[in-house]
C-alpha positions in Angstrom: 14.4 5.6 0.1 13.8 4.2 3.0 16.5 1.4 2.6 19.2 3.8 1.5 18.7 6.1 4.2 19.5 3.3 6.5 22.3 1.7 4.1 24.0 4.8 4.0 24.1 5.1 8.0 26.0 2.1 8.0 28.7 2.8 5.5 27.7 2.5 2.5 27.4 4.9 -0.4 24.2 4.4 -2.3 23.0 5.8 -5.6 19.4 5.8 -6.7 18.2 5.1 -9.9 14.7 6.1 -10.3 12.4 5.4 -13.8 10.7 8.8 -13.2 11.0 12.0 -13.2 11.0 12.0 -9.6 11.5 9.1 -6.6 8.0 8.3 -4.5 6.8 5.8 -6.4 3.2 4.8 -4.9 3.3 7.5 -2.2 3.9 10.3 -5.1 1.5 13.8 -5.3 0.0 15.4 -8.5 -1.9 18.3 -9.3 -5.5 17.9 -9.0 -7.5 21.1 -9.7 -4.9 24.4 -8.6 -3.7 21.9 -5.5 -1.3 19.4 -5.2 -1.8 15.7 -2.7 -1.2 12.2 -3.0 -1.6 10.2 -6.2 -3.2 7.5 -4.5 -5.0 7.5 -0.4 -2.7 7.2 2.2 -3.3 7.5 5.8 -0.8 7.3 9.1 -2.0 5.1 12.1 -1.2 5.5 16.1 0.2 2.1 16.0 2.9 3.0 12.7 6.0 3.0 14.6 7.7 2.7 11.9 7.0 5.3 9.6 6.0 8.5 12.8 10.4 7.4 14.1 11.2 7.8 10.6 8.7 11.4 10.3 10.2 12.0 13.2 14.0 11.5 11.8 13.0 13.6 9.4 11.9 17.0 11.8 8.7 16.3 10.3 6.4 15.7 13.9 5.3 18.8 14.5 3.4 19.1 11.5 1.8 15.8 12.1 -1.9 16.4 12.8 -4.7 13.7 14.1 -8.7 13.4 13.6 -11.5 11.1 14.9 -12.5 9.4 11.6 -16.2 7.7 11.1 -16.5 3.9 8.9 -19.6 3.4 6.6 -20.8 0.7 5.1 -22.6 0.8 1.9 -25.2 -2.0 1.5 -28.4 -2.8 -0.2 -28.6 0.4 -1.4 -27.6 2.1 1.8 -25.6 4.1 3.6 -25.0 2.5 7.0 -22.4 4.1 9.8 -20.1 1.9 11.7 -18.1 3.5 14.3 -19.0 2.8 17.2 -20.1 -0.3 19.6 -23.4 0.8 19.3 -23.7 1.4 15.4 -22.1 -2.6 15.0 -25.1 -3.5 17.4 -27.6 -1.1 15.1 -26.1 -3.0 11.8 -28.9 -3.6 10.0 -27.5 -6.5 7.8 -26.4 -8.7 10.1 -28.0 -10.1 12.8 -27.7 -10.2 16.7 -25.6 -13.8 16.2 -23.8 -12.7 13.3 -22.1 -9.6 14.8 -21.5 -12.1 17.6 -19.7 -14.4 15.0 -18.0 -11.1 13.7 -16.3 -10.2 16.8 -15.1 -13.3 17.9 -13.3 -14.0 14.5 -11.8 -10.4 14.9 -10.8 -11.0 18.5 -9.6 -14.5 17.7 -7.5 -12.2 14.7 -6.3 -10.2 17.1 -5.0 -13.1 19.9 -2.7 -14.4 17.0 1.4 -13.9 16.6 2.5 -16.1 14.8 0.5 -16.3 11.2 2.6 -18.5 9.3 0.2 -21.0 10.5 -2.4 -19.5 8.8 -0.9 -19.4 5.2 -1.7 -22.8 5.3 -5.7 -21.8 4.5 -7.4 -19.2 2.5 -8.7 -16.6 4.0 -12.3 -17.3 2.0 -12.4 -21.0 4.3 -10.7 -19.7 7.9 -13.8 -16.3 7.5 -16.2 -19.2 6.8 -15.5 -21.0 9.5 -15.3 -18.2 11.9 -18.1 -16.2 11.2 -20.4 -18.2 9.6 -22.0 -18.6 5.8 -23.9 -15.2 6.7 -21.5 -12.9 7.7 -19.0 -14.3 4.8 -21.6 -13.7 2.2 -23.1 -10.5 3.8 -19.8 -8.7 5.2 -16.4 -10.6 4.3 -16.9 -12.3 1.0 -17.8 -8.8 -0.7 -14.9 -6.8 1.0 -12.3 -9.7 -0.4 -13.9 -9.5 -3.6 -13.4 -5.7 -3.6 -10.7 -6.0 -2.8 -8.7 -8.8 -4.5 -11.0 -9.1 -7.3 -11.0 -12.1 -9.3 -8.3 -13.4 -6.9 -10.4 -13.3 -3.9 -10.5 -17.3 -3.6 -6.4 -17.1 -4.0 -5.6 -15.0 -0.5 -4.6 -16.9 2.6 -6.1 -16.2 5.3 -3.0 -14.1 6.6 -3.8 -11.6 4.2 -7.1 -10.7 6.1 -5.6 -11.6 9.4 -2.5 -9.0 8.9 -6.0 -5.8 7.8 -7.4 -6.9 11.1 -4.2 -6.6 13.1 -3.2 -3.4 12.2 -6.9 -1.4 12.7 -7.4 -4.0 15.8 -3.7 -1.8 17.0 -5.1 1.4 15.4 -8.0 0.8 17.6 -6.7 0.1 20.5 -4.2 3.0 20.4 -6.8 5.3 19.4 -8.6 4.4 22.3 -11.4 2.1 20.6 -11.8 4.7 18.3 -10.4 4.9 14.8 -7.5 8.2 15.3 -5.7 8.6 11.6 -3.2 11.1 10.8 -1.6 12.9 8.4 1.1 15.2 7.9 0.5 18.8 5.9 0.5 18.9 2.5 0.7 14.8 2.2 3.5 13.1 1.0 4.1 16.0 -0.9 6.3 17.4 2.0 7.5 14.5 3.1 9.5 12.8 -0.3 10.7 16.2 -0.5 12.2 16.4 2.7 13.8 13.1 3.0 15.4 13.5 -0.3 16.9 16.9 0.5 18.1 14.7 4.1 19.4 12.1 1.3 21.2 13.9 -0.2 23.2 15.8 2.4 24.1 12.4 4.0 25.6 11.5 0.2 23.1 9.5 -1.4 22.9 10.5 -4.6 20.0 10.2 -7.8 19.3 9.4 -11.0 15.9 9.9 -11.7 14.6 10.0 -15.7 16.5 7.1 -16.5 15.0 3.2 -16.8 17.4 0.5 -16.3 16.9 -2.2 -18.6 19.4 -4.8 -17.6 21.2 -6.3 -14.3 24.3 -8.5 -14.1 26.5 -9.3 -11.6 30.3 -10.4 -11.7 32.6 -11.3 -8.9 34.0 -7.6 -8.5 31.2 -5.8 -8.3 27.6 -4.9 -10.6 26.5 -3.7 -13.9 23.3 -1.3 -14.8 22.3 -0.8 -18.4 19.7 2.0 -19.1 17.4 2.5 -21.8 19.7 5.3 -23.2 22.5 2.7 -24.1 25.0 3.5 -21.5 25.9 1.5 -18.5 27.0 1.7 -15.1 29.1 -0.1 -12.5 28.3 -0.6 -8.9 30.1 -2.7 -6.4 26.6 -4.3 -5.9 22.5 -3.9 -6.9 19.6 -3.8 -4.7 16.3 -4.3 -6.5 13.3 -2.9 -5.4 11.5 -2.9 -8.2 8.4 -5.9 -8.3 9.3 -9.4 -8.7 8.3 -9.6 -13.2 10.7 -6.6 -13.5 13.1 -8.7 -10.8 12.9 -11.2 -13.9 12.3 -9.2 -16.8 16.1 -6.9 -15.9 17.7 -10.0 -14.5 18.1 -12.9 -17.5 21.3 -14.6 -15.5 18.6 -15.5 -12.8 18.7 -19.6 -12.9 15.3 -21.0 -13.4 14.4 -22.0 -10.2 14.4 -18.3 -9.3 12.5 -17.4 -11.7 9.8 -19.5 -11.7 9.7 -18.7 -7.7 9.5 -15.4 -8.9 7.1 -15.5 -11.5 4.8 -17.5 -9.1 4.0 -13.6 -7.3 0.7 -13.0 -7.8 0.6 -9.1 -8.4 -2.7 -7.1 -7.3 -3.0 -3.8 -9.3 -5.6 -0.5 -8.7 -6.6 2.2 -10.9 -8.0 5.2 -8.5 -9.3 7.8 -9.5 -9.7 11.6 -7.0 -12.4 13.9 -7.6 -12.4 18.0 -6.0 -15.9 18.3 -5.1 -17.5 21.8 -4.2 -19.1 20.0 -0.8 -18.9 16.6 1.0 -20.2 13.6 0.5 -20.5 12.0 3.7 -18.8 12.1 7.4 -17.3 9.3 6.9 -13.3 8.5 6.1 -13.9 5.4 4.4 -16.8 3.7 3.0 -16.7 -0.2 2.1 -19.0 -1.8 -0.4 -21.1 -4.8 -0.1 -23.1 -3.8 -2.9 -21.7 -5.7 -6.2 -22.8 -3.1 -9.3 -20.6 -0.1 -8.1 -17.7 -0.7 -10.3 -15.3 1.0 -7.5 -14.1 -0.8 -4.1 -14.9 2.0 -1.9 -15.1 5.4 -0.9 -12.2 7.6 0.6 -13.3 11.2 1.2 -10.2 12.3 2.3 -11.2 15.8 3.6 -13.4 13.8 6.4 -9.5 13.6 7.7 -7.6 16.3 6.3 -8.8 20.3 6.7 -10.9 21.2 3.9 -8.6 24.3 4.3 -5.7 22.6 2.2 -7.9 22.5 -0.6 -9.5 25.6 -1.0 -13.2 24.5 1.4 -13.3 21.8 -1.8 -13.7 18.2 -0.3 -11.1 15.4 -2.3 -12.7 12.0 -2.6 -11.2 8.9 -3.9 -12.7 6.0 -5.7 -10.4 3.1 -6.0 -10.5 -0.3 -7.9 -8.3 -3.2 -7.4 -7.4 -5.3 -10.5 -5.9 -8.6 -11.0 -3.6 -8.7 -13.9 -6.3 -9.5 -16.8 -8.9 -7.5 -16.3 -10.5 -5.1 -19.3 -10.5 -2.6 -17.1 -6.7 -2.0 -17.5 -7.8 -1.1 -21.5 -9.8 1.6 -20.5 -8.8 5.3 -21.2 -9.0 7.2 -18.2 -12.5 9.1 -19.1 -14.0 6.0 -19.8 -13.1 5.0 -16.2 -14.4 8.1 -14.5 -17.7 8.1 -16.7 -18.9 5.3 -15.5 -17.4 5.7 -11.7 -19.3 8.8 -11.5 -22.0 7.9 -12.8 -21.9 5.0 -9.9 -21.2 7.9 -7.1 -24.1 10.2 -8.4 -26.7 7.2 -8.3 -25.2 6.5 -4.5 -25.3 10.0 -3.8 -28.7 11.5 -5.5 -27.6 14.7 -4.3 -24.1 15.2 -5.5 -24.2 16.8 -9.3 -21.5 16.6 -12.1 -21.8 20.1 -11.6 -19.5 20.0 -8.0 -16.8 18.0 -9.8 -14.0 20.4 -9.9 -11.7 18.3 -11.0 -10.3 14.9 -11.5 -7.2 12.8 -12.1 -6.5 9.4 -12.8 -3.6 6.9 -11.0 -2.9 3.3 -12.1 -0.5 1.1 -11.0 -0.3 -2.0 -12.5 1.8 -3.6 -9.9 0.7 -2.9 -6.3 0.1 -5.6 -4.2 1.8 -8.9 -3.7 -1.1 -11.3 -2.5 -0.3 -13.8 0.2 -1.4 -16.6 -1.4 -1.6 -19.9 0.1 1.6 -21.7 1.8 3.2 -18.1 0.5 6.7 -18.3 2.5 7.7 -21.9 1.8 6.6 -21.4 -2.0 6.7 -17.4 -3.2 8.6 -15.6 -0.9 11.0 -13.8 -2.6 15.0 -13.7 -1.1 17.2 -11.0 -0.8 20.2 -13.1 -2.2 20.1 -14.5 -5.9 22.5 -16.7 -7.5 24.3 -13.7 -10.0 27.1 -12.2 -7.7 26.2 -9.0 -6.2 22.6 -8.5 -7.0 20.2 -8.7 -4.1 16.6 -8.2 -3.8 14.4 -6.0 -1.3 10.9 -5.6 -2.5 7.1 -4.8 -1.1 6.9 -8.6 -2.2 8.9 -9.7 0.8 6.3 -8.5 3.4 4.1 -12.0 4.2 2.8 -10.8 7.6 1.6 -7.7 6.4 -0.3 -5.3 4.4 1.2 -3.4 1.6 1.1 0.1 3.4 3.5 3.0 3.6 4.0 1.9 7.3 5.1 -2.0 6.3 7.5 -0.7 3.7 9.6 1.6 5.8 10.0 -1.1 8.4 10.9 -3.6 5.5 13.3 -1.0 4.5 14.4 -1.4 8.0 14.1 -4.9 7.8 16.8 -5.6 4.6 19.1 -2.9 5.5 20.3 -5.0 8.7 20.2 -8.1 6.5 22.1 -6.8 3.9 24.7 -4.6 5.3 26.9 -7.1 7.0 26.6 -8.4 3.4 27.6 -5.4 1.7 30.0 -4.7 4.2 33.2 -4.7 2.4 31.9 -2.2 0.2 30.7 0.7 3.4 32.6 3.5 4.2 33.5 3.8 8.4 30.5 5.9 9.6 27.8 5.4 12.2 25.6 2.6 12.3 21.9 3.4 13.6 20.2 0.9 11.7 16.8 0.2 13.8 16.3 -3.0 14.9 
């Protein structure tokens, strides 16, 4: 949607084809109990300039709220705060020397301007070298495994650098404290406003229609739909994950297919719970104990006013999965049962009667992991060997982590890159593509 917004400003007349009933993808919302909120957890940082600029364009700046949050760790069966300098100094799992090594690692990462050299080394090797054995084993390794699972040893150092750099920038912008933001109503407010702006500008939407094949020819491109119909366009930009690009475009050459197929994707299952009472005072609790089946506890209502949920608490329990994880075969009920059992063990005062409602969101191809030498070997180019068929997807985020701000930044960059290639299809109009 952001890409269509920028292309339209450049004179192109886009049509968005979306298989789901509504556009929005990973940012779409769901109903939980009697309330609506995001399917997956999202937060806005003070350093998210691309997202903040779009919200201002949409006239939503006055509906943006900020709040200071706290971070916790669940280690060796206990909660620990890691929200201030004092918390850091008294953090029990690490010795004073270990904390010094950890601080040195974060400082070194914050000073790196070009992450490309980091792609030649795994995140594990880089963190071990900078932070030392104990800090790596007690902190970094569990965090990598919780985020990447079986793929933890495949990610390059650029992956963890991007996470550190974003959070460091946020703390710097937030006066050394974690100040996060949200829009009233979440993305259930943002997406309809963006869609209305697009429609008013002339962008067309075709929803509830899955694309089954994309082909190109010197004069344009053809889209085949699941209902058997086809539509002709001047050009097509595929914004779907790399495996779907391969499936939709049988005319890709062998080299292109191999490059796209080399991208390693991480998926997610994410139960959300509506609770009668708060859990802890942390927005995010990172978990290092391997017996816990979820990655972290995200208590959204530690940031969002609980009045938006009838004084109840909204909690997300994400679990990141490799493509061959057996958890994909579990039902929503099975996943929720095992996750709630672990959550009540972590929080003995929590009773199952405190759970008002739950939902489970799943996405198979979420994060394209920046593997070793990713830019050289796997980063998808925008152009393909098929006439008038292009690619713009999140696997092209090589120096960042997947979040809404990075996605919008990618859309801005790809619009600037694609507009000259699409110029002969465009109509006269103002060009307002951000740098």
